[in-house]
C-alpha positions as CSV (number, residue, x, y, z in Angstrom):
1,M,0.2,0.2,-0.1
2,A,3.2,2.3,0.5
3,M,3.6,2.1,-3.0
4,A,0.0,2.9,-4.1
5,S,-0.1,6.2,-1.9
6,G,3.3,7.2,-3.1
7,V,1.9,7.4,-6.7
8,S,-1.2,8.7,-5.9
9,K,0.9,11.6,-4.0
10,A,3.3,11.7,-7.2
11,L,0.5,12.1,-9.1
12,A,-1.3,15.1,-7.1
13,N,2.2,16.8,-7.2
14,D,3.1,16.2,-10.9
15,A,0.0,15.7,-12.7
16,S,-2.0,19.0,-11.4
17,G,-0.4,20.9,-14.3
18,A,-1.4,18.2,-16.9
19,E,-3.8,20.4,-18.8
20,G,-2.0,23.2,-20.7
21,K,0.3,24.0,-23.8
22,S,3.6,23.6,-21.4
23,S,2.8,19.9,-21.0
24,L,1.1,19.0,-24.4
25,V,2.3,15.5,-25.8
26,I,2.2,15.1,-29.5
27,C,1.9,11.7,-30.7
28,F,2.8,10.9,-34.3
29,G,2.0,8.2,-36.9
30,E,-0.4,5.7,-37.5
31,M,-4.6,5.4,-36.8
32,L,-6.5,2.5,-38.0
33,I,-9.3,0.5,-37.8
34,D,-8.9,-2.8,-35.4
35,F,-11.3,-5.7,-36.1
36,V,-11.2,-8.0,-33.1
37,P,-12.9,-11.5,-33.0
38,T,-15.7,-11.3,-30.3
39,V,-14.3,-14.6,-29.0
40,G,-10.6,-15.7,-27.8
41,G,-8.7,-18.1,-29.0
42,V,-9.7,-18.6,-32.6
43,S,-8.2,-18.2,-35.7
44,L,-9.3,-15.4,-38.2
45,A,-10.8,-17.8,-40.3
46,D,-12.9,-19.4,-37.5
47,A,-14.2,-16.3,-35.7
48,P,-17.7,-16.1,-35.9
49,E,-18.0,-12.2,-35.9
50,F,-15.5,-9.3,-35.7
51,K,-15.8,-5.8,-33.5
52,K,-14.4,-2.9,-35.1
53,A,-12.3,-0.8,-32.5
54,P,-9.9,2.1,-33.2
55,G,-6.4,1.9,-33.1
56,G,-2.9,2.3,-34.1
57,A,-0.1,2.7,-31.4
58,P,0.6,6.5,-31.7
59,A,-3.2,7.2,-31.6
60,N,-3.7,4.7,-28.9
61,V,-1.3,6.8,-26.8
62,A,-2.8,10.0,-27.2
63,V,-6.3,9.3,-26.1
64,G,-4.8,7.3,-23.4
65,I,-2.8,10.3,-22.3
66,S,-6.3,12.4,-22.6
67,R,-8.4,10.2,-20.7
68,L,-5.8,10.2,-17.9
69,G,-6.4,14.0,-17.9
70,G,-3.7,15.0,-19.6
71,S,-3.0,17.1,-22.9
72,S,-2.5,15.6,-26.2
73,A,-2.5,16.0,-29.8
74,F,-2.1,13.8,-33.1
75,I,-0.4,13.8,-36.1
76,G,-1.0,11.7,-38.9
77,K,-2.9,10.8,-42.3
78,V,-6.0,8.5,-42.9
79,G,-8.1,8.1,-45.8
80,Q,-10.7,10.6,-47.1
81,D,-13.5,7.8,-46.2
82,E,-15.9,6.8,-43.9
83,F,-13.3,5.0,-41.4
84,G,-11.2,8.3,-41.4
85,Y,-13.8,10.6,-40.4
86,M,-14.8,8.2,-37.8
87,L,-11.1,8.1,-36.4
88,A,-11.0,11.9,-36.4
89,G,-14.2,12.0,-34.7
90,I,-13.0,9.4,-32.0
91,L,-10.0,11.6,-31.2
92,K,-12.0,15.0,-30.6
93,E,-14.6,13.0,-28.8
94,N,-11.5,11.9,-26.2
95,N,-10.2,15.5,-26.2
96,V,-7.4,14.7,-28.3
97,D,-6.2,17.6,-30.6
98,N,-6.6,16.4,-34.2
99,S,-5.9,19.5,-36.1
100,G,-2.5,17.7,-37.5
101,M,-4.5,15.0,-38.9
102,R,-4.8,15.0,-42.8
103,F,-7.0,13.2,-45.2
104,D,-6.0,11.6,-48.3
105,P,-8.5,11.1,-51.3
106,D,-6.8,8.3,-53.0
107,A,-5.6,5.9,-50.3
108,R,-8.0,4.2,-47.7
109,T,-7.5,4.1,-44.1
110,A,-5.7,1.0,-42.7
111,L,-7.3,-2.0,-41.3
112,A,-5.8,-4.6,-38.9
113,F,-7.5,-7.8,-38.3
114,V,-6.4,-9.3,-35.0
115,T,-6.4,-12.9,-33.6
116,L,-6.5,-13.1,-30.2
117,R,-4.9,-16.7,-28.9
118,A,-6.2,-18.5,-25.7
119,D,-3.5,-16.7,-23.7
120,G,-5.1,-13.3,-24.2
121,D,-1.9,-12.4,-26.7
122,R,-2.2,-11.4,-30.6
123,E,-1.4,-11.8,-33.9
124,F,-2.3,-9.4,-36.9
125,M,-3.1,-9.4,-40.6
126,F,-3.0,-5.5,-42.0
127,F,-4.8,-4.5,-45.2
128,C,-2.8,-1.3,-46.0
129,H,-1.1,-1.6,-49.7
130,P,-0.3,1.6,-49.4
131,S,-2.8,2.7,-46.7
132,A,-3.2,6.7,-45.8
133,D,-1.0,6.8,-42.8
134,M,2.4,5.9,-45.2
135,L,1.4,8.9,-47.5
136,L,1.8,11.9,-45.0
137,R,3.9,14.4,-46.5
138,E,6.3,17.0,-44.8
139,S,4.3,20.0,-47.0
140,E,1.3,18.8,-44.8
141,L,2.9,18.8,-41.3
142,N,1.2,21.0,-39.0
143,V,4.6,23.0,-37.9
144,D,2.7,25.2,-35.5
145,L,1.4,22.3,-33.5
146,L,4.6,20.5,-33.6
147,K,6.3,23.5,-32.1
148,Q,4.0,23.5,-29.2
149,G,4.8,19.7,-27.4
150,S,6.9,19.2,-24.5
151,I,7.0,15.6,-25.6
152,F,6.8,14.2,-29.3
153,H,6.2,10.5,-29.0
154,Y,6.3,8.3,-32.2
155,G,6.7,4.4,-33.3
156,S,8.8,2.8,-36.2
157,I,5.9,2.0,-38.7
158,S,6.0,5.5,-40.0
159,L,9.5,4.8,-41.1
160,I,8.5,1.7,-43.3
161,E,7.6,3.5,-46.9
162,E,8.3,7.1,-48.3
163,P,6.6,9.7,-48.1
164,C,5.9,9.1,-44.6
165,R,9.3,8.3,-43.4
166,S,11.2,11.6,-44.8
167,T,8.1,13.2,-43.2
168,H,8.5,11.7,-39.8
169,L,12.1,12.5,-39.5
170,A,11.2,16.1,-40.5
171,A,8.6,16.0,-37.4
172,M,11.4,14.9,-35.0
173,N,14.0,17.7,-36.2
174,I,11.2,20.3,-35.6
175,A,10.3,19.1,-32.1
176,K,14.0,18.6,-31.2
177,K,14.6,22.1,-32.0
178,S,11.8,23.2,-30.1
179,G,12.9,21.8,-27.0
180,S,10.6,18.5,-27.1
181,I,11.8,15.4,-25.4
182,L,11.9,12.6,-28.1
183,S,9.9,9.5,-27.1
184,Y,10.2,6.3,-29.0
185,D,8.3,3.2,-29.0
186,P,9.6,0.9,-32.0
187,N,6.4,-1.3,-31.6
188,L,7.8,-3.9,-33.9
189,R,5.4,-5.2,-36.3
190,L,7.4,-7.7,-38.6
191,Q,5.4,-8.4,-41.4
192,L,5.1,-4.7,-42.3
193,W,8.7,-4.4,-43.2
194,P,10.0,-5.9,-46.4
195,S,12.5,-8.2,-44.5
196,A,13.9,-8.3,-40.8
197,D,16.8,-6.8,-41.9
198,A,15.0,-3.7,-43.0
199,A,13.2,-3.8,-39.6
200,R,16.2,-3.8,-37.6
201,E,18.1,-1.1,-39.8
202,G,14.9,0.9,-39.9
203,I,14.6,1.0,-36.3
204,M,18.0,1.5,-35.5
205,S,18.2,4.4,-37.9
206,I,16.8,6.9,-35.5
207,W,17.8,4.8,-32.1
208,E,20.3,7.8,-30.8
209,Q,18.1,10.8,-31.1
210,A,15.4,9.4,-28.7
211,D,15.5,10.6,-25.3
212,V,13.2,8.2,-23.8
213,I,12.8,4.7,-25.1
214,K,10.3,1.8,-24.5
215,I,10.7,-1.7,-25.6
216,S,9.7,-5.2,-25.0
217,E,11.7,-8.2,-24.3
218,D,10.9,-9.6,-27.8
219,E,12.5,-6.4,-29.3
220,I,15.4,-6.7,-27.5
221,S,16.1,-10.2,-29.0
222,F,15.5,-9.0,-32.2
223,L,17.5,-5.7,-32.2
224,T,20.2,-7.5,-30.8
225,G,20.4,-10.3,-33.3
226,G,19.3,-12.8,-30.4
227,D,21.3,-11.9,-27.4
228,D,19.6,-12.5,-23.9
229,P,16.9,-10.1,-23.5
230,H,17.2,-10.4,-19.4
231,D,20.5,-9.7,-19.0
232,D,21.2,-6.2,-17.8
233,N,24.7,-6.1,-19.7
234,V,22.8,-6.4,-23.0
235,V,20.8,-3.9,-22.6
236,L,23.4,-1.3,-21.3
237,T,26.0,-2.0,-24.0
238,K,24.0,-2.7,-27.0
239,L,20.9,-0.4,-26.3
240,F,21.8,2.2,-23.7
241,H,23.0,5.2,-25.7
242,P,25.1,8.5,-24.4
243,N,22.0,10.8,-25.2
244,L,19.3,8.4,-23.7
245,K,17.7,10.0,-20.4
246,L,15.3,6.8,-20.0
247,L,15.1,3.4,-21.4
248,I,12.0,0.9,-20.5
249,V,11.5,-2.5,-20.9
250,T,8.2,-4.1,-20.4
251,L,7.7,-7.4,-19.1
252,G,3.9,-7.9,-19.9
253,G,2.2,-8.6,-16.3
254,K,5.6,-9.1,-14.8
255,G,6.0,-5.1,-14.9
256,C,9.0,-3.2,-16.2
257,R,12.9,-2.7,-16.1
258,Y,14.4,0.8,-15.9
259,Y,17.8,2.3,-16.9
260,T,19.4,5.4,-16.9
261,K,22.7,7.1,-16.7
262,N,22.8,6.5,-12.9
263,F,20.3,3.9,-11.9
264,H,18.5,0.9,-12.9
265,G,16.2,-1.8,-11.7
266,K,12.9,-3.5,-11.7
267,V,9.3,-2.5,-11.0
268,G,6.4,-5.2,-10.4
269,G,3.3,-6.0,-12.0
270,I,-0.3,-6.2,-11.3
271,K,-2.5,-9.4,-11.3
272,V,-5.3,-9.4,-13.5
273,N,-7.2,-11.7,-15.7
274,A,-6.1,-10.8,-19.0
275,V,-8.5,-11.0,-21.7
276,D,-7.0,-8.9,-24.7
277,T,-3.6,-7.6,-24.6
278,T,-4.1,-5.1,-27.4
279,G,-3.1,-2.0,-26.5
280,A,-1.6,-2.8,-23.1
281,G,1.9,-1.4,-24.3
282,D,0.5,1.9,-25.2
283,A,-1.8,2.0,-22.0
284,F,2.0,1.9,-20.4
285,V,3.4,4.6,-22.4
286,S,0.4,6.9,-21.8
287,G,0.7,6.5,-17.8
288,L,4.3,7.3,-18.4
289,L,4.5,10.3,-20.5
290,F,1.1,11.6,-18.5
291,I,3.6,12.0,-15.8
292,L,6.9,12.5,-17.5
293,A,4.9,15.8,-19.6
294,S,4.4,17.4,-15.8
295,N,7.7,16.4,-14.3
296,L,10.4,16.3,-17.4
297,N,13.2,15.7,-14.9
298,L,11.5,12.6,-13.7
299,Y,14.1,10.2,-14.7
300,Q,16.3,11.7,-12.5
301,D,14.7,10.7,-9.2
302,E,14.6,6.7,-9.0
303,E,11.7,6.7,-6.1
304,R,9.5,9.3,-8.4
305,L,10.4,7.6,-11.3
306,R,9.5,4.0,-9.8
307,E,6.2,5.5,-8.5
308,T,5.3,6.6,-12.2
309,L,6.4,3.2,-13.6
310,T,3.6,1.4,-11.1
311,F,1.2,3.8,-12.2
312,A,2.3,3.5,-15.9
313,N,1.9,-0.7,-15.0
314,A,-1.6,-0.3,-13.6
315,C,-2.5,1.5,-16.6
316,G,-1.4,-1.5,-18.6
317,A,-3.4,-3.9,-16.4
318,V,-6.8,-2.4,-16.8
319,T,-6.6,-2.1,-20.5
320,V,-5.8,-6.3,-21.0
321,T,-9.1,-6.8,-19.0
322,Q,-11.5,-5.6,-21.9
323,R,-11.2,-6.1,-25.8
324,G,-9.9,-3.4,-27.8
325,A,-7.3,-0.9,-27.7
326,I,-8.9,2.6,-27.2
327,P,-12.1,1.5,-26.0
328,S,-10.4,-0.2,-22.9
329,L,-7.7,2.4,-22.0
330,P,-8.3,3.7,-18.5
331,T,-9.2,6.9,-16.6
332,R,-7.0,7.9,-13.6
333,D,-9.6,6.8,-11.2
334,A,-9.7,3.4,-12.9
335,V,-5.7,3.0,-12.4
336,L,-5.6,4.6,-9.0
337,K,-8.5,1.7,-8.0
338,L,-5.8,-1.0,-9.0
339,L,-2.7,0.5,-7.5
340,P,-3.3,-1.6,-4.1
341,K,-3.1,-4.8,-6.0
342,V,0.9,-3.9,-7.1
343,V,2.9,-7.0,-6.8
344,A,6.1,-6.8,-4.6
């Protein structure tokens, strides 16, 4: 309970100023429609029916931050179609600034069919050849919005195809010059890349520019060519870089590990009955960035960082108890109710 009360105190201190321009988190990249089977543990072919849900990691994070009471914006492209307008409307309904969204008249909004395995984990089948999100041009960037963020958050899917890759790099450059912290969640989706080598090279091509990075153990194995993802030395020697302020390794229901220049450690997870893990990592990132936006030096205080990561773990835990990503992202109250169940 001490950790839970500590987190509540940290929230009161850090997140009280979460509304406002100075703590705005801008999320860049893809937004799409997830089609999720209404029952778990079946293949796509055997699923009796699907429920449509808005998704896309950067958009999930933007909604997650807003739902917690923070300030967020989304920059990306969707099709000039019913699904694209629906997604823009969902952002607006969730109090996410969508003024950076663009609509492509010639390409469709991306679709992803998501298979939920018996263990609640998932597999993807994407329909995007190419989808509108890959076609965002540098000339379409809302530069004024980009300059307002305290944090600029992005993934790696926007690095796969031109013109979006060049647009992504330009947006990072504008945000960095404007004083934003750069937050990177590679969110590896191997089937979208031309090859494993292309994915590894693409993800690592912007690695050293990030201030904050969140990865999974599977991504450690992939990016290091098969090294032990549980070994702190592998992370510190192969993935930590001199410009990095904070590196987080998520461990699913077991919590996360954290690394800074001065210390590293582990924070335990929260036991829940997982129904669907879609969006859990994005919910975790939302919780982290929600508090970081109002305390940009968080990574220097290990106690405060541990409290924040406990809160982020709880955000992920609430999310896996429901189906779909955006529909299951938690409110601050829902997270605080779960905090007493922290695993030591």
